[in-house]
Backbone as a ProteinNet text record, in pm:
[ID]
protein_1_A
[PRIMARY]
MSYGLYTPLPIPKEPWVNISMNFILGLPKLRKGRDSIFVIVDRFSKMTHFMSYHKTNDVMNIANPFFRDVVWLHGVLRSIMYNQDSFLS
[TERTIARY]
-188	-143	-3.8	14.1	144.2	227.7	356.3	449.2	536.7	589.1	676.1	684.1	718.7	733	597.1	596	474.2	446.7	321.9	284.5	207.7	239	172.1	24.3	-55.1	-196.4	-212.9	-316.4	-339.1	-371.3	-326.4	-349.9	-490.6	-572.3	-708.4	-705.9	-805.4	-811.7	-913.3	-991.4	-1089.6	-1111.1	-1160.8	-1177.6	-1296.6	-1282.8	-1388.3	-1442.5	-1353.5	-1389.7	-1306.6	-1187.5	-1099.5	-1059.9	-1091	-1056.1	-975.9	-910.7	-852.2	-912.1	-919.6	-974.8	-897.5	-898.1	-826.2	-890.4	-854.4	-904.7	-788.2	-804.8	-708.4	-776.3	-719.6	-782.3	-702.3	-765.9	-696.4	-661.4	-736.6	-711.6	-775.1	-732.9	-801.3	-947.8	-1035.7	-1179.4	-1215.1	-1306.7	-1362.5	-1477.1	-1538.9	-1650.1	-1763.3	-1792.1	-1901.1	-1855.8	-1733.1	-1683.1	-1621	-1614.7	-1555.8	-1405.1	-1347.7	-1205.1	-1132.5	-1197.3	-1136.8	-1178.1	-1100.3	-1128.4	-1127.1	-1228.4	-1239.5	-1191.4	-1086.3	-1023.4	-1050.4	-1106.8	-1133.3	-1054.8	-973.3	-888.8	-917.8	-948.7	-961.9	-822.5	-797.2	-663.1	-624.1	-718.4	-687.4	-650.2	-737.8	-718.7	-654.6	-648	-599.4	-691.3	-814.3	-912.7	-952.6	-977.2	-1006.6	-1136.7	-1191.9	-1302.4	-1256.5	-1279.3	-1247.8	-1376.8	-1408.1	-1530.4	-1493	-1530.3	-1502.7	-1613.2	-1577.7	-1674.6	-1621.6	-1705.4	-1665.4	-1600.8	-1493	-1423.9	-1516.6	-1617	-1708.3	-1827.8	-1835	-1946.5	-1950.4	-2071	-2084	-2075.4	-2081.3	-2060.7	-2167.5	-2290.6	-2396.2	-2370.3	-2312.1	-2281	-2165.5	-2091.1	-1982.7	-2028.1	-2104.9	-2148.5	-2248.5	-2341.2	-2441.2	-2379	-2288.1	-2223.1	-2137.5	-2077.8	-1999.2	-2087	-2202.6	-2292.8	-2351.1	-2383.5	-2440.8	-2339.1	-2214.3	-2115	-2031.4	-1998.5	-1907.7	-1984.9	-2065.1	-2136.2	-2237.9	-2308.3	-2406.8	-2340.2	-2223.2	-2152.7	-2082.3	-2020.4	-1929.4	-1978.2	-2082.3	-2133.7	-2078	-2122.9	-2082.7	-1937.9	-1862.1	-1719.7	-1698.3	-1585.8	-1551.8	-1467.4	-1376.2	-1292.2	-1255.4	-1233.7	-1193.7	-1071.8	-965.3	-846.1	-854.6	-835.8	-840.1	-710.5	-643.3	-521.3	-560.2	-533.5	-577	-494.2	-380.9	-305.2	-383.2	-370.5	-436	-331.5	-348.6	-257.4	-298.5	-202.7	-225.9	-325.2	-325.2	-421.9	-376.9
3623.7	3535.7	3580.7	3597	3639.7	3518.4	3533.3	3426.5	3473.6	3381.1	3417.6	3306.5	3342.4	3245.3	3193.3	3069	3012.8	3075.9	3098.3	3145.7	3034	3005.2	2895.8	2926.7	2821.2	2836.9	2870.9	2947.2	2974.8	2845.8	2837.2	2719.1	2726.1	2621.8	2624.2	2624.5	2686.7	2695.9	2599.6	2532.4	2435.8	2328.6	2211.9	2103.6	2125.6	2069.3	2061.3	2196.8	2293.8	2418.8	2437.9	2378.9	2383.4	2241	2199.6	2064.2	2068.8	1958.8	1939.3	1811.4	1804	1685	1652.6	1524.2	1476.8	1348.2	1306.2	1183.1	1089.8	963.5	860.2	776.9	777.6	714.1	593.8	508.5	398.8	282.1	258.4	145	18.6	-100.4	-222.9	-218.4	-274.3	-269	-358.2	-306.8	-383.7	-469.7	-548.5	-633.8	-555	-437.6	-355.7	-271.2	-289.4	-217.4	-82.6	-45.8	83.8	77.7	184.1	182.6	311.1	396	523.1	557.2	644.9	685.7	837.7	892.7	1035.3	1053.2	1132.4	1149	1290.3	1300.1	1427.9	1430.3	1534.2	1544.7	1675.1	1665.5	1785.2	1839.3	1964.3	2020.9	2043.8	2052.7	2074.3	1943.6	1844.3	1719.2	1608.4	1624.6	1523.1	1401.2	1412.9	1306.1	1298.5	1176.7	1159.1	1083.1	1103.3	1023.8	971.9	843.3	782.5	729.6	768.4	722.9	659.7	534.2	468.3	500	504.5	534.8	484.7	489.4	454	576.5	554.9	666.4	741.5	674.4	736.4	805.8	807.3	873.6	1021.9	1077.5	1221.1	1292.8	1424.6	1503.9	1476.6	1448	1421.5	1292.7	1192.6	1066.9	1081.7	1189.7	1216.7	1319.8	1420.8	1527.2	1476.8	1392.8	1343.4	1269.7	1172.3	1109.1	1206.5	1306.8	1406.7	1482.8	1529.8	1602.2	1509.5	1386.3	1291.8	1251.3	1227.3	1174.6	1281.9	1389.5	1490	1609.3	1674.1	1793.8	1758.5	1647.6	1608	1578	1514.1	1480.6	1600.7	1684.6	1787.3	1930	1952.6	2087.1	2149.7	2271	2342.9	2388.6	2373.6	2405.7	2551.2	2608	2745.4	2749.7	2651.9	2650.5	2507.9	2490.1	2359.8	2382.2	2308.4	2308.4	2186.7	2206.1	2095.3	2093.9	1979.4	1962	1899.2	1963.6	1913.1	1796.7	1769.3	1651	1528.2	1420	1296.6	1187	1098.1	987.8	872.5	805.7	685.3	707	824.5	847.9	787
425.5	532.1	576.8	705.2	755.9	795.8	779.7	814.8	929.5	1005.8	1115.8	1217.8	1337	1443.7	1488.4	1530.4	1587.3	1722.3	1752.3	1885.5	1955	2079.9	2149.7	2173.1	2176.6	2207.4	2354.3	2390.5	2531.9	2606.8	2730.3	2812.6	2870.2	2847.8	2903.7	3056.1	3116.5	3262.6	3323	3239.7	3288.1	3181.2	3221.8	3124.3	3031	2911.2	2810.8	2765.9	2754	2688	2561.5	2556.4	2440.2	2404.3	2282	2240.2	2110.7	2082.9	1951.2	1895.2	1763.2	1701.3	1575.8	1542.4	1425.8	1378.3	1258.9	1201.2	1172.4	1203.8	1166.8	1059.7	939.7	824.1	777.6	698.4	632.4	721.5	826.7	915.1	857.1	902	858.1	901.6	818.8	848.3	966.6	1049.7	1159.8	1106.5	1193.1	1151	1086.5	1138.7	1084.3	965.7	919.5	803	832.7	957.7	993	976.4	919.6	888	927.9	1006.3	1046.9	1189.5	1253.4	1390.6	1398.5	1463.1	1492.2	1636	1656.1	1787.5	1838.6	1960.3	2025.3	2155.8	2177.8	2296.6	2369.1	2498.1	2580.8	2607.5	2574.3	2588.8	2734.1	2826	2967.5	3037.2	3029.9	3104.3	3021.8	2890.5	2796.7	2789.9	2840.4	2826.1	2678.9	2630.7	2489.1	2465.9	2349.1	2296.9	2161.4	2135.7	2007.2	1947.3	1824.3	1758	1624.9	1607.8	1480.2	1380.7	1253.5	1149.1	1015.8	913.5	777.4	713.3	640.6	575.7	480	427.4	331.9	398.2	530.7	600.3	567	563	541.9	677.4	674.1	795.1	901.4	862.2	960.6	1038.3	974.4	1042.3	1140.6	1130.3	1225.2	1328.9	1286.8	1377.9	1481.7	1441.4	1536.5	1654.6	1632.3	1748.5	1829.1	1762.5	1833.8	1933.1	1888.5	1978.5	2085	2047.8	2143.1	2250	2212	2305.7	2374.4	2305.6	2362.3	2418.4	2336.6	2382.4	2490.4	2474.9	2575.5	2709.7	2707.1	2832.1	2894.8	2812.9	2865	2846.2	2768.7	2746.1	2619.3	2592.5	2471.7	2485.8	2378.7	2377.1	2338.3	2380.1	2341.5	2215.9	2201.1	2081.3	2044	1914.6	1861	1773.1	1799.7	1715.3	1625.9	1497.7	1403.4	1325.2	1327.5	1251.8	1119.6	1007.6	878.5	828.5	889.4	850.1	894.2	822	862.3	870.9	967.1	986.9	897.3	838.6	758.9	645.5	584.5	476.4	346.2
[MASK]
+++++++++++++++++++++++++++++++++++++++++++++++++++++++++++++++++++++++++++++++++++++++++

């Protein structure tokens, strides 16, 4: 792994080809018991999708709504940035 100065990410030229995603964990439980939010942000337009889920959900319970709500609406993405830090964990 090389160390050095940060290099900026390339600026997207159209919407919904480059996204970033993150998880917000440890929130108070909703009526249905959901306590976390999956956040998807389009890097071009800054449009967002927020999906609530249970912190104990497996990857299929998160991936299925992602494909149903994001990929179905906006098409296949070219790149995804994921920040491994989590808020309120």
